[in-house]
C-alpha positions, 0 to 999 in steps of 0.5 A, spaced: 500 499 500 502 507 498 500 510 504 504 504 508 510 507 504 509 514 505 508 513 513 515 509 512 518 515 509 515 520 514 518 516 519 524 516 515 525 523 514 524 525 521 529 520 524 535 522 518 534 529 519 531 530 527 526 534 524 518 534 524 517 533 517 512 539 516 517 544 518 521 542 511 516 546 507 518 553 511 525 550 511 526 549 503 520 555 500 525 561 500 530 557 498 530 556 491 535 551 490 532 547 495 525 548 493 528 544 487 533 540 489 530 537 496 525 533 494 527 530 487 534 530 490 534 527 497 532 520 496 524 518 501 524 525 503 517 528 505 515 535 506 508 535 509 506 532 516 505 526 519 512 525 521 516 526 528 522 524 530 523 520 537 528 523 542 529 520 548 534 523 553 536 528 548 538 522 544 535 521 537 532 514 537 528 513 531 522 517 528 514 516 527 510 516 521 503 517 520 499 516 513 492 515 511 488 522 512 490 529 511 497 531 512 494 535 518 491 529 521 496 525 521 500 530 524 495 529 530 496 522 530 503 522 530 503 526 536 498 522 540 503 516 538 509 520 540 505 522 547 504 514 548 511 513 548 512 517 554 
């Protein structure tokens, strides 16, 4: 299923960069080389919400990714999953 792949890619992006996937849009939108190059040049990069890094005691240990609804809903579900880990 495509939603499984996108959820995995959201987790991969969040864990790989230590940054929530929804922050990517703001990060690259005013930098033309990044706007063009990052989404096509960085394998598995997701630039919309639903991926969160998992940080324990200040250490990045992984990522959580959710896909299946609108990205704003995916963000809420990912946050709920992250909160459940606490």
